C-alpha positions in Angstrom: 22.8 16.8 26.3 20.1 17.5 28.9 16.8 15.7 28.2 13.8 18.1 28.3 10.7 16.6 30.0 7.6 18.1 28.4 4.4 18.3 30.5 2.4 21.0 28.7 0.3 20.1 25.6 1.3 21.7 22.3 -1.0 24.4 21.0 -3.4 23.2 18.3 -3.2 24.6 14.7 -4.8 27.9 14.1 -8.2 28.0 12.4 -8.5 31.4 10.7 -12.0 32.5 9.9 -11.0 33.2 6.3 -10.0 29.7 5.3 -10.6 27.0 2.7 -10.0 23.3 2.4 -6.3 23.8 1.4 -5.7 26.0 4.5 -5.9 22.9 6.7 -3.8 20.5 4.7 -4.1 17.6 2.3 -3.5 14.2 3.9 -2.5 11.0 2.1 -3.2 7.7 3.8 -1.7 4.5 2.3 -3.5 1.6 3.9 -5.5 -1.6 3.5 -5.3 -5.2 2.1 -7.9 -7.9 1.9 -9.6 -8.4 5.2 -8.2 -5.0 6.5 -10.3 -2.5 4.6 -11.5 -1.2 8.0 -7.9 -0.1 8.9 -7.8 2.2 5.9 -11.2 3.7 6.8 -10.4 4.2 10.5 -7.2 6.0 9.6 -9.2 8.2 7.2 -11.8 9.0 9.8 -9.0 9.9 12.3 -7.5 12.3 9.7 -10.9 13.9 9.0 -11.6 14.4 12.7 -8.1 15.7 13.1 -9.0 18.8 11.2 -7.5 18.1 7.8 -9.0 20.0 4.9 -8.8 17.1 2.4 -8.1 13.4 3.1 -7.1 10.9 0.4 -7.1 7.2 1.1 -4.8 5.3 -1.3 -5.7 1.6 -1.1 -5.5 -1.5 -3.4 -7.9 -1.0 -6.2 -9.8 -4.2 -5.3 -10.7 -2.6 -1.9 -11.8 0.7 -3.3 -15.6 0.1 -3.3 -15.5 -1.1 0.3 -13.3 1.7 1.7 -15.2 4.3 -0.3 -18.6 3.1 1.0 -17.6 3.5 4.7 -17.3 7.3 4.8 -18.2 9.8 2.1 -16.1 12.6 3.4 -12.7 11.3 2.2 -11.5 10.7 -1.3 -10.1 7.4 -2.6 -7.2 6.6 -4.9 -6.8 3.1 -6.4 -3.4 1.5 -6.2 -2.1 -1.5 -8.3 -2.4 -4.8 -6.4 -1.2 -8.3 -7.1 -2.9 -11.7 -7.0 -2.8 -11.6 -3.2 -4.7 -8.2 -3.1 -1.7 -6.5 -1.5 0.1 -3.6 -3.1 2.1 -4.4 -6.2 5.6 -3.0 -6.7 4.2 -0.7 -9.4 2.1 1.0 -6.7 5.3 2.8 -5.5 5.3 5.1 -8.5 1.5 5.7 -8.0 2.0 6.7 -4.4 4.9 9.0 -5.3 2.7 10.7 -7.8 -0.2 10.9 -5.3 2.2 12.7 -2.9 2.4 15.7 -5.2 0.5 18.5 -3.6 0.0 16.7 -0.3 1.2 18.0 3.1 1.7 14.8 5.0 1.4 11.0 4.5 0.6 8.2 6.9 1.3 4.6 5.8 0.9 1.1 7.2 -2.5 0.3 8.7 -3.6 -3.1 7.3 -1.1 -3.0 4.4 0.2 -6.6 4.8 3.8 -7.6 4.5 4.4 -9.1 1.1 7.7 -8.5 -0.7 6.2 -5.8 -2.8 4.8 -4.0 0.2 8.2 -4.3 1.8 9.8 -2.6 -1.3 7.2 0.2 -1.3 7.5 1.0 2.4 11.3 0.9 2.7 11.8 3.0 -0.5 9.4 5.7 0.7 11.1 5.8 4.1 14.5 6.5 2.5 13.4 8.8 -0.4 10.1 10.7 0.3 10.7 14.3 1.4 7.1 14.6 2.6 6.5 14.4 6.4 5.5 10.8 7.0 4.1 8.6 9.7 4.9 4.8 9.7 2.6 2.5 11.6 1.5 -1.1 11.9 2.6 -3.2 8.9 4.9 -0.4 7.7 6.8 -0.8 10.9 7.1 -4.5 10.4 8.6 -3.9 7.0 11.1 -1.5 8.5 12.1 -4.0 11.1 13.3 -6.3 8.3 15.7 -3.7 7.1 16.9 -2.0 10.3 20.0 -0.6 8.6 17.9 2.0 6.8 16.2 3.4 10.0 18.9 6.1 10.5 18.5 7.3 6.9 15.0 8.9 6.7 14.3 10.9 3.6 12.3 13.5 5.5 10.5 14.1 8.8 9.4 10.8 10.2 7.1 9.7 13.1 7.1 6.0 14.0 4.2 4.7 16.1 4.9 1.2 17.3 3.1 -0.8 20.0 5.6 -2.7 22.3 5.7 -5.8 20.0 6.4 -3.7 16.9 9.1 -1.7 18.8 10.7 -4.9 20.0 11.0 -6.0 16.4 12.5 -2.6 15.4 15.2 -2.9 18.0 15.7 -6.7 17.7 14.6 -7.2 21.3 11.6 -8.7 23.1 8.4 -7.2 24.6 9.5 -7.9 28.2 12.7 -5.8 27.8 10.8 -3.0 26.0 8.2 -2.8 28.8 10.8 -2.7 31.5 12.7 0.1 29.8 10.1 2.0 27.8 11.3 5.5 28.1 15.0 4.8 27.9 14.8 2.7 24.8 12.4 5.1 23.1 14.7 8.0 23.7 17.7 6.2 22.5 16.0 5.0 19.3 14.6 8.4 18.4 18.0 10.1 18.9 19.9 7.5 17.0 17.6 7.5 14.0 16.6 11.2 13.9 12.9 10.4 14.2 10.0 11.0 16.5 9.0 7.8 18.3 5.5 7.2 19.8 5.8 4.1 21.9 2.1 3.2 22.4 0.5 1.6 25.4 -0.4 2.7 29.0 1.4 6.0 29.5 2.4 6.4 25.8 5.9 7.8 25.4 6.5 10.5 22.7 10.2 11.5 22.1 12.5 13.0 19.6 15.6 12.0 21.5 15.9 15.5 23.1 12.4 15.9 24.5 10.1 13.3 26.1 6.4 13.4 26.9 4.5 10.8 28.8 0.8 10.8 28.0 -1.8 10.9 30.8 -5.0 10.2 28.9 -6.6 7.0 27.7 -8.0 3.8 29.3 -8.3 0.0 28.9 -11.2 0.4 26.6 -8.7 1.5 23.9 -7.1 -1.9 23.9 -9.1 -3.0 20.9 -8.4 -3.4 17.2 -8.3 -0.3 15.1 -7.6 2.4 17.7 -4.0 2.8 16.5 -5.4 3.3 12.9 -7.4 6.3 14.2 -4.2 7.7 15.8 -2.3 7.3 12.5 -4.9 9.5 10.8 -5.2 12.0 13.5 -1.4 12.5 13.8 -1.0 12.7 10.0 -3.7 15.4 9.9 -1.8 17.5 12.5 1.4 17.1 10.4 -0.5 18.3 7.4 -1.6 21.4 9.3 2.1 22.3 9.6 2.7 21.2 13.1 6.3 20.0 13.8 6.7 16.2 14.2 7.1 16.1 18.0 4.3 18.6 18.7 2.0 16.8 16.3 2.6 13.4 17.9 2.2 14.8 21.4 -1.0 16.6 20.7 -2.4 13.6 18.8 -1.8 11.1 21.6 -3.3 13.4 24.1 -6.5 14.0 22.0 -6.7 10.3 21.1 -6.6 9.3 24.7 -9.0 12.1 25.7 -11.5 10.9 23.1 -11.2 7.4 24.6 -11.9 8.8 28.0 -14.9 10.7 26.9 -16.2 7.7 24.9 -15.8 5.4 28.0 -17.7 7.8 30.2 -20.7 7.4 27.9 -20.3 3.9 26.6 -18.1 2.1 29.2 -14.5 0.8 28.7 -15.6 -2.7 27.7 -18.1 -1.3 25.2 -15.6 1.0 23.5 -14.6 0.3 19.9 -12.2 2.1 17.6 -14.7 4.0 15.5 -16.0 5.6 18.8 -12.6 7.4 19.1 -13.2 9.1 15.8 -16.8 10.0 16.9 -15.6 11.5 20.2 -12.6 13.4 18.8 -14.8 16.5 18.3 -15.6 16.5 22.1 -11.9 15.9 22.8 -11.0 19.1 20.8 -13.6 21.0 22.8 -12.0 19.9 26.0 -8.6 21.4 25.2 
């Protein structure tokens, strides 16, 4: 099989004049745990700025007042949590119910890694038919049960940074960084997923096509930027973009927003919420 190297950016979703909220997709984001409420909010902001019609943040019920207070434009859904504040096993059924009527789901930012979170994440990976993006703590859960990676229940995008990817393939960061493209392509092909290997020159591949991103800067090496990417990519999935195209356009826009933010604020002064604020200008620059 000949690998196709993609260099053109995927066309963004159409925006018909005669539209309503449902036209542009309903996004479900599952995120947050004590101390990580910001991760859920940043993912929600990324989804809103990604053009989704409706964004729902499903988060442990103890965090709901915090997450809801950060941004009034998304909706919040309470999930059962345990004494540690992380998702209880019973949250699985609540998430499955929340998926009804949604077009895409992103899971993982700030979730934690308790046994109950592990159960929720791995079950959804294997059984949910909805297009799903797995990031952050969700990836760490998957790395503990690598045998299920080749059995996704539906379209899947995985968005690891090098450390998370090293855990997914039972390797180390040095090996990953020395063989980024090769390892990413092999993983995506073997597991029938789209892989977004983040970092300088982010690699996006489905095992048959590969795209190396050219946008972004060192200012994006700060906490929370990946959460914005989770929301943005999930929003594009919800607007009926195929997984590879959604991931490719998302990483380009994400990096472009970072470049535009750095031009105005500097690279050292850039923070994750700036990416969400500058996504509008990134869209205009397409």
